[in-house]
N, C-alpha and C positions, 0 to 999 in steps of 0.2 A: 122624294124621287118621283118624277113625272114621265110617263111613257105616253106618247101620242102616236096613233096609228092612222095612216091615210085610209079612208074608206071610199075614195073617189073611184070612178068607173075603171080606170086602168089598173089600179092596185086591187080593186075587188076581183077583177078577172085573174089576177096573179095570186090570189089566195088570202086577201086581207081578212076575210071572215074567219078562216082557219087560224090565222096568226092571232087575232083577237081572242078567239076561243081558247087557244093554247095558253096565252098570257093570263087570261082570267083564271084558268085552271091552276097554273103554276103559282100565281099570286096567292090563291086560296090554299093550295096544298102546302105552301111554305109559310102560312100565317103572316103574310105581308100586307094584308088589306089596309092596315093603318100606316104603312110605310111607303106604299107604291100607289100612285094615282094613275089610273089607266083611262085615257080618253081617245076620242076619235076626231078627225078633221077631214076636210075635203082637200083637194089637190095641193100637194106641197111643191109642185113644179119639178119633180125629179122622176117622172113617170117611167123612163127607160130602165131604171135601176131595180125594179121589182117593187115589193110592198115597202113603201117609205115609212120609216118609224123614226121618231126622235126620242132620245133619252136625255132629259134635262137640256133640251134644245140642241143636242148633238145628233146629227143625222146618221142613220143606219139603213141598210137595205136588207130586208128579211124575206124568207120564203117559209112556207109551212114546215119545210124540212130542217131549217136551221134555227128555228125559233127557240127550241129548248136549249140549244148550245148558247145562243145569245143571252138567254135568261140566266143560265148558270154562270157565264163569264162576266156579264155586265151588271147583273142585279144581285145575285147571291154573294159574289165575292166582295161587292161594295158593302153589303149589309152584314158581312161576317164579323 
């Protein structure tokens, strides 16, 4: 499973750093370091939508506030 987070300027201003930090913490907390690859990229071309994230190439829009919910719904349920 691969998560890619945009770290371009627009997403950075919308909280990309906090999203990355939360995902790093949640991956470690749930012992998924061998199952989830977390990476960064620059502009994904969807700047108006918030912090752009892809999960196995499927696009999502995250905020620091909804990152934990995204992780629980999309990562933990797939790995259960």
